[in-house]
N, C-alpha and C positions, 0 to 999 in steps of 0.2 A: 504494500500500500504506500502511495506517495504522500509525503508530508507537505501540506500547503503552507508556505512561508510568506504569503502575501499579507500586507498590513490589513487588508479588509477581511481576512479570515476570522478574526476574533470579533468583528462587528456583527451585531444581530440586525435583523430587518427593522426592528424598532429604532435602533440607533441611527440607521441610515435615513429613515423617514423623518426622525426628529431633526437631523442635520439639515435635510432639504427644506423643512419648514422654517428653520432658523434663518437660512440664507435667502429665503424668498424675498424678492424685491431688490436684492443687491445687484449692482450694475458693474460690469467690467469697465475699468477706466483705462484710457490710453496714456502711456507715459509720454510726457512732453519733453522735448529736448530743444535747447537753444544754442545755436552756434553763432559765435561772434565773428563778424566779417573782419574787424580790425582788432589789434591788440588793445587791451585796456590802457588808458593814458596814465603816465606817471604823474603823481600829484605835483603841483607847481613847487611846493615847499621842498619835497624830496629832490626834485630836479635842481632847484637852487642850491641845496646843500651839496649835491654831487659836483656842481660847477664850482662852488666855492672851494671844496676840498681839492679839486683838480687844479684850480688856479693857484692855491697856496703851494701845492707840491711842485708845480711848474715854476713858480716864482722863486722858491728857495733852492730848488735842486735842479741845476742846469747841467747838461752833459757837455756843454761847450767849455765851461769854466773848469780849469784844472789847477787846483791850489798847489802851493809849494810844500807838500808833505810827502814823506816817503811811505808809499803803500806796499813796498816790496820787503821792507824790514819790519821792525817793531813799530806799530802804528802809535804815534803819540802826537798830541796837539793841545796847546793851551792858547786861548783867545788872547790877542794883545791887550794888555791892561789888567790881566788876571794874574794871580800868584802862580808862578811856574812850578811851585811845589805841588800843585794839584795833580799834575801828571804822575809824580812819584807816589802820591797817595793812592791814585787809581791803580798803579802798577802793583803796589803792595797789598791791595785789597782792603784798604782802610774804609772804603765805601761799599756797602752792600746794595745791590740794585733793588729798587722797589718794584720795577716792572722789567719783564724780559720779552723781547720781540724776536721771534724766530722767522727768518726770511727764507728758509730752505724751500726750494721749489718755485720761488717767485722770479719773474723777470724784472728788468730794471724799472719799468714803469710802475708795476705793482709795488715794488720795493719803495719807490719814492712816496707813493700814497700811504703806505704803512708807516714809513718814517715820520711823515708829517702828522699822521694820526697819533703815533707814540709821543711825539713832543707835545702835541696839543693835550693829550691825556695827562702827561706828567705835569704840565702847568696847571691844568684843571684840578688835579688831585694833590698838588703841591709835593710831587715826588722830585727829589733832587738828583737821584742817580738812576740810570736805566742801563740795561744790557741789551745789545743788539747782536743776535747770533746770525752771522751771514754765511757761515760754513767756509770750507776751503774749496772743494770741488774744482770747477774749471777756473776759479779765481776771479770771475767777472764781478760778482758782488763784493768779494773781498777787497777789490781795488776801488770800486765805485762808492760803496757805503761811506767810507771815511771822507771821500771827496764831496759827497752830498752833505754830510753832517757838518763839515767845516763851513759850508755856505749858509747854514741856518743861524740867524742872529741870536737865538736862545741857547745854543750849544756853547758852553764856556770852556770845556775841556773834554779830552777823549784820550783813551789809552787802550792798547791791546789788553784784553781781559786776563786776569789770573786764571790758572788752570781750573779752579773750581767753578768758574763761570763760563768756560768755553775755550780758553787759551787762544791759539792762533785763529780760531774760527769765530771769534767774537770780539766786540769792543765794549768798554764801559764808557758811558757819557755822563757828563754833569750838565744839568739844565739850569739856566739863569732864572731864579724865582725872585722877582722884585718883592720887597716888603716881607720876606719870609726867612730872615736870618735865624729865627728860632727853629726852623726845620733843618737847617744845615748841621752837619756833624762836626 
């Protein structure tokens, strides 16, 4: 004898008639779909913010300007008018970074945007020291990142990071925070 595994096998005729009475008057509805002919527009505020961020990164970080710093050896820079001892303090690890930015896998244009964002966030959060991990790889960002950072008016010092923060694949930077001497170490 065959066993009936159908889900209706346990239903009685009374159950089926009760079900049919319950759904009497129900109508089948058609699923509506809407296809947009054009992409939704980006809000004007979001578009303005993107343009501002792009303008800031292009203003501060030029590929044409090549500063007089050695990017093939140990990277070090102190803005004129600042204490030259800052570079030594960065080298020794006297400053611990409050933020770390990892640029692995980014191209130059994206790296510029991220650097501008990092400096903006440091100023907003009153972070004095940050670490930028550029990696070693092909060496493109290793050479370009210090050249970009030197151009920014709020970067007061930079040095190749100590080993615990990335060594040759990273730089520590100090950000100028006006009216914030209490945050400095």
